Structure formats: structure tokens, C-alpha cells
VOPAGU-2260 file (C-alpha; in pm, 1 decimal, decimal comma):
REM VOPAGU-2260
SITE   aa  ch    i         X         Y         Z
SITE  MET   A    0    1115,5     158,0    -848,0
SITE  LYS   A    1     826,9     376,4    -963,2
SITE  ILE   A    2     454,4     330,4    -929,3
SITE  LYS   A    3     308,4     367,4   -1276,8
SITE  ARG   A    4     -57,0     286,4   -1213,4
SITE  ILE   A    5    -297,5     191,7    -934,9
SITE  THR   A    6    -640,4      42,5    -996,1
SITE  LEU   A    7    -906,7       5,0    -727,5
SITE  PHE   A    8   -1216,4    -204,4    -794,6
SITE  ASN   A    9   -1502,9    -180,6    -542,3
SITE  ILE   A   10   -1271,1     -53,3    -269,7
SITE  GLY   A   11   -1416,0     199,8     -23,6
SITE  PRO   A   12   -1585,5     482,2    -214,2
SITE  TYR   A   13   -1429,4     363,8    -542,6
SITE  VAL   A   14   -1716,6     178,6    -712,5
SITE  GLU   A   15   -1631,3     -51,5   -1003,0
SITE  GLU   A   16   -1291,8      14,5   -1168,3
SITE  ASN   A   17   -1098,4     332,8   -1090,6
SITE  THR   A   18    -748,9     370,6   -1238,9
SITE  PHE   A   19    -498,3     634,0   -1128,5
SITE  ASP   A   20    -208,7     714,6   -1362,7
SITE  PHE   A   21     113,4     803,8   -1180,8
SITE  THR   A   22     322,2     885,6   -1486,9
SITE  VAL   A   23     574,7    1159,2   -1405,9
SITE  SER   A   24     814,8    1366,9   -1612,9
SITE  LYS   A   25    1131,9    1564,5   -1542,4
SITE  ASN   A   26     925,0    1879,7   -1493,4
SITE  ARG   A   27     651,5    1710,5   -1287,1
SITE  ASN   A   28     807,5    1441,3   -1070,8
SITE  ILE   A   29     593,7    1449,3    -755,6
SITE  VAL   A   30     250,3    1294,0    -717,0
SITE  LEU   A   31      10,0    1451,2    -468,3
SITE  ILE   A   32    -329,9    1304,2    -389,5
SITE  GLY   A   33    -591,4    1541,2    -253,0
SITE  GLY   A   34    -956,9    1535,1    -168,1
SITE  LYS   A   35   -1216,1    1636,1      87,9
SITE  ASN   A   36   -1257,2    1449,4     415,5
SITE  GLY   A   37   -1424,7    1117,9     345,8
SITE  ALA   A   38   -1325,4    1118,8     -22,3
SITE  GLY   A   39   -1116,3     802,9      20,5
SITE  LYS   A   40    -755,0     916,8      66,6
SITE  THR   A   41    -689,9     697,0     370,9
SITE  THR   A   42    -861,6     401,4     203,3
SITE  PHE   A   43    -639,9     462,5    -100,6
SITE  PHE   A   44    -321,9     434,1     109,4
SITE  LYS   A   45    -450,4     131,1     301,7
SITE  SER   A   46    -525,1     -33,2     -32,1
SITE  ILE   A   47    -171,5      24,5    -162,4
SITE  LYS   A   48     -25,0    -112,5     158,8
SITE  THR   A   49    -250,4    -418,5     153,9
SITE  CYS   A   50    -183,9    -490,4    -213,6
SITE  LEU   A   51     192,9    -477,9    -163,2
SITE  TYR   A   52     217,7    -680,4     156,7
SITE  GLY   A   53    -113,1    -861,0     219,4
SITE  CYS   A   54    -177,9    -975,5     574,1
SITE  LYS   A   55     185,7    -919,3     680,5
SITE  VAL   A   56     143,7    -541,8     683,2
SITE  TRP   A   57    -132,8    -580,6     941,5
SITE  GLY   A   58      81,6    -804,4    1162,7
SITE  TYR   A   59     -49,8   -1146,8    1056,9
SITE  ASP   A   60     150,7   -1438,3     917,0
SITE  ALA   A   61    -144,4   -1575,3     721,1
SITE  PRO   A   62    -490,8   -1447,9     624,5
SITE  GLY   A   63    -738,5   -1515,7     905,5
SITE  LYS   A   64   -1048,2   -1377,2    1074,0
SITE  GLU   A   65    -882,1   -1055,5    1193,5
SITE  TYR   A   66    -723,7    -988,1     854,7
SITE  TYR   A   67   -1051,6   -1042,7     669,9
SITE  SER   A   68   -1215,9    -802,3     914,0
SITE  ILE   A   69    -973,5    -535,0     786,7
SITE  ILE   A   70   -1051,0    -632,6     427,1
SITE  ASN   A   71   -1425,1    -605,4     500,5
SITE  SER   A   72   -1362,7    -243,9     604,3
SITE  LEU   A   73   -1186,2    -177,9     270,1
SITE  VAL   A   74   -1450,6    -329,4      40,2
SITE  ASN   A   75   -1722,3     -96,3     -89,5
SITE  VAL   A   76   -2016,9    -114,0     153,0
SITE  ASP   A   77   -2279,2    -158,3    -121,0
SITE  LYS   A   78   -2085,4    -452,6    -270,3
SITE  LEU   A   79   -1990,9    -617,6      58,9
SITE  TYR   A   80   -2323,7    -792,3     109,0
SITE  ASP   A   81   -2355,0    -906,6    -251,8
SITE  SER   A   82   -2313,1   -1286,7    -263,7
SITE  THR   A   83   -2092,2   -1247,4    -570,5
SITE  ALA   A   84   -1889,3    -956,8    -430,6
SITE  LYS   A   85   -1549,3    -896,1    -583,0
SITE  ALA   A   86   -1293,7    -628,3    -501,8
SITE  TYR   A   87    -930,0    -583,8    -593,0
SITE  VAL   A   88    -628,9    -357,8    -588,9
SITE  GLU   A   89    -376,9    -367,7    -871,3
SITE  ILE   A   90     -46,0    -182,9    -874,1
SITE  GLU   A   91     193,9    -155,5   -1166,0
SITE  LEU   A   92     555,4     -99,1   -1062,5
SITE  VAL   A   93     839,0     -14,8   -1299,8
SITE  PHE   A   94    1196,7    -114,3   -1216,9
SITE  ASP   A   95    1478,5      37,0   -1423,7
SITE  ASP   A   96    1830,0     -75,2   -1331,3
SITE  GLY   A   97    1995,7     122,3   -1611,6
SITE  LYS   A   98    2026,2    -184,8   -1833,4
SITE  GLN   A   99    1666,0    -291,4   -1867,0
SITE  THR   A  100    1320,0    -185,7   -1758,0
SITE  ASN   A  101    1078,5    -439,1   -1612,3
SITE  SER   A  102     712,2    -390,8   -1534,8
SITE  TYR   A  103     556,2    -582,1   -1244,9
SITE  VAL   A  104     181,6    -586,2   -1183,7
SITE  LEU   A  105      68,9    -695,7    -837,1
SITE  HIS   A  106    -295,7    -799,5    -825,2
SITE  ARG   A  107    -461,6    -874,7    -489,2
SITE  GLU   A  108    -827,4    -970,4    -516,7
SITE  TRP   A  109   -1101,4   -1069,8    -275,5
SITE  MET   A  110   -1408,2   -1267,9    -377,9
SITE  LYS   A  111   -1709,3   -1396,1    -188,9
SITE  ILE   A  112   -1709,4   -1774,7    -188,4
SITE  LYS   A  113   -1982,1   -1938,7      22,0
SITE  MET   A  114   -2049,1   -1601,0     188,2
SITE  ALA   A  115   -1686,4   -1562,1     304,8
SITE  LEU   A  116   -1415,6   -1348,0     149,3
SITE  THR   A  117   -1124,0   -1536,4      -6,5
SITE  GLU   A  118    -801,2   -1374,4    -122,0
SITE  PHE   A  119    -620,4   -1432,8    -451,5
SITE  PHE   A  120    -281,9   -1283,2    -535,6
SITE  ASN   A  121     -58,2   -1290,2    -841,2
SITE  VAL   A  122     235,8   -1103,0    -988,7
SITE  ARG   A  123     295,1   -1046,9   -1359,2
SITE  LYS   A  124     638,1    -955,1   -1492,9
SITE  ASN   A  125     623,3    -786,7   -1834,2
SITE  GLY   A  126     277,2    -935,8   -1887,3
SITE  GLU   A  127     361,2   -1295,0   -1784,1
SITE  VAL   A  128     243,7   -1443,1   -1452,2
SITE  ILE   A  129     538,7   -1544,0   -1235,1
SITE  ILE   A  130     507,0   -1831,4    -990,2
SITE  GLY   A  131     705,5   -2029,1    -735,2
SITE  THR   A  132    1057,7   -1915,8    -657,7
SITE  GLU   A  133    1049,0   -1626,3    -902,2
SITE  GLU   A  134     742,8   -1480,6    -728,3
SITE  ASP   A  135     896,6   -1543,6    -383,5
SITE  ASP   A  136    1222,0   -1376,0    -491,3
SITE  PHE   A  137    1034,1   -1069,9    -617,9
SITE  ILE   A  138     826,7   -1041,9    -297,1
SITE  ASN   A  139    1141,7   -1073,4     -83,3
SITE  TYR   A  140    1312,0    -806,7    -294,9
SITE  LEU   A  141    1010,7    -577,3    -253,7
SITE  LEU   A  142    1016,4    -635,7     123,3
SITE  SER   A  143    1385,9    -546,7     129,8
SITE  ILE   A  144    1355,2    -217,0     -60,9
SITE  ILE   A  145    1038,4     -96,9     116,0
SITE  PRO   A  146     980,0    -297,0     435,6
SITE  PRO   A  147     623,2    -268,0     570,3
SITE  ASP   A  148     752,8     -55,8     863,3
SITE  MET   A  149     893,0     191,5     610,5
SITE  PHE   A  150     570,6     225,5     413,5
SITE  ASN   A  151     444,3     518,0     622,0
SITE  PHE   A  152     773,4     698,3     560,2
SITE  TYR   A  153     727,5     695,0     182,5
SITE  PHE   A  154     346,5     707,3     161,9
SITE  PHE   A  155     196,1     929,2     425,5
SITE  ASP   A  156    -146,8    1074,6     478,5
SITE  GLY   A  157    -118,0    1453,7     508,5
SITE  GLU   A  158    -398,5    1461,5     765,9
SITE  SER   A  159    -176,6    1275,3    1008,6
SITE  ILE   A  160     161,0    1440,6     937,8
SITE  ALA   A  161     158,0    1609,0    1280,7
SITE  GLU   A  162     104,1    1267,2    1438,1
SITE  PHE   A  163     416,3    1140,1    1263,2
SITE  PHE   A  164     628,4    1398,9    1442,0
SITE  LEU   A  165     445,8    1474,9    1763,2
SITE  GLY   A  166     183,7    1208,8    1828,8
SITE  SER   A  167     221,7     900,3    2040,9
SITE  ASP   A  168     127,6     629,0    1788,9
SITE  GLY   A  169     226,3     782,5    1455,2
SITE  GLY   A  170     545,0     930,7    1599,9
SITE  LYS   A  171     658,1     585,7    1704,4
SITE  ASN   A  172     596,1     445,4    1355,3
SITE  PHE   A  173     775,3     731,5    1187,2
SITE  ARG   A  174    1064,7     719,4    1434,5
SITE  ASN   A  175    1108,7     343,5    1380,9
SITE  ALA   A  176    1100,7     387,9    1003,3
SITE  PHE   A  177    1347,8     674,5    1013,9
SITE  LEU   A  178    1590,0     490,5    1242,5
SITE  LYS   A  179    1564,8     182,5    1024,2
SITE  LEU   A  180    1643,7     385,8     714,3
SITE  TYR   A  181    1942,9     579,1     851,4
SITE  GLY   A  182    2046,7     397,7    1168,3
SITE  LEU   A  183    2055,6     730,8    1353,5
SITE  ASP   A  184    1883,0     892,8    1650,1
SITE  THR   A  185    1853,1    1231,0    1476,9
SITE  LEU   A  186    1474,5    1218,4    1491,3
SITE  SER   A  187    1474,3    1251,4    1871,8
SITE  ILE   A  188    1659,0    1582,4    1835,5
SITE  MET   A  189    1413,1    1696,6    1566,9
SITE  ILE   A  190    1113,5    1606,6    1785,2
SITE  ASP   A  191    1257,4    1803,3    2078,3
SITE  ASN   A  192    1303,6    2105,5    1850,3
SITE  PHE   A  193     953,4    2076,6    1701,5
SITE  SER   A  194     803,2    2040,9    2051,3
SITE  ARG   A  195     973,3    2361,5    2166,4
SITE  HIS   A  196     823,7    2557,7    1876,3
């Protein structure tokens, strides 16, 4: 699975439509995202996480008051109080199994309806909207290859990398993700070594 493109619309400091191309090549196969403090890096990662998993990544079974409070913090402040406010995150993923390549576009959108945010979500496979069991199967597959607990292992904010290894909250998340990935307790040994240095 590769991320090909991410589009943010009225999310955090990203006003209107902002598209980020993640195309890589053999010579340039790593994507780094940089910016000054407050430029929107953390919002960018929260947006990816929310687009992929919705309310589940924040610990909720269904969208509710607490979840929409998180979404309110993601929506651009100037647009938030507009009665016709709209914001979305769209991610294009490419899956190549060696036999065929499929493109999936996940689109998670929030609109103001009667002064309250409402969420809409759809998945397109090779340009066609998928629904019902096909959508459920894709979401379950996505959850199996990158479970929400593993997200911080693959997509991490450089400002908090020390927290992943040494901090109380981030260290726990990283440790759980690592153990889940490998089924080992190697990280405890690494933490002890890092702490000594």
C-alpha cells in the first residue's frame, strides 16, 4: 500500500483545497514533511488518521459529541462558524499485489447542517464508489494492515519522537504498536539503553 495523494480542504491552517503529491521513485522513496511550529504538521497527521479510521481512532464506536469536538478542532477556525461550513480530507491509496494495481480514494467530509457538523464518508475503487459489503471488506482489510494503534508507528511527528521512546504517554503508544507488530519485548531493552545514555 502506498499513499499517492492527500487533499485537505478547510482543515486547520489549510484554507480551501490543498493537495500533497506523495509520488515516489526508486531514487527518492521517502517522504518527509517539514515546517515551522504552528505550520500544521500535527493537524496534517491527525487529518490522515481521522480520514482512515473516523471516530474509531479516537476511541469511539460511533460519531458523537466528543468526536465532533475533535473534528471542530481540526476544521479551519475562520470556516468553523460559517453556517455553510464544509471541510474534508481525501486520501488516495494505491495497492499493487503484483498482478494488478488498484486505486482507492477515501473521502471523509464534514458539513454544517442546522448549525451542527455532520460526517459523510465514501470509498472509491478505481473511480467507482463502493458500497455495502465491498466497502466493509476494504475497511476491515485496511484495519488489518495498519490497525489504529499502529498508526503512530508508521506516521510519526518528529517533534514528539523523544516521547515515543522516553515519554510516559507516547512511549506507551509506541511500545504497544511495536509489540503488536513483532510480538517481542525488545523495546523494553532499547528503552533501558536509551535511558542510560
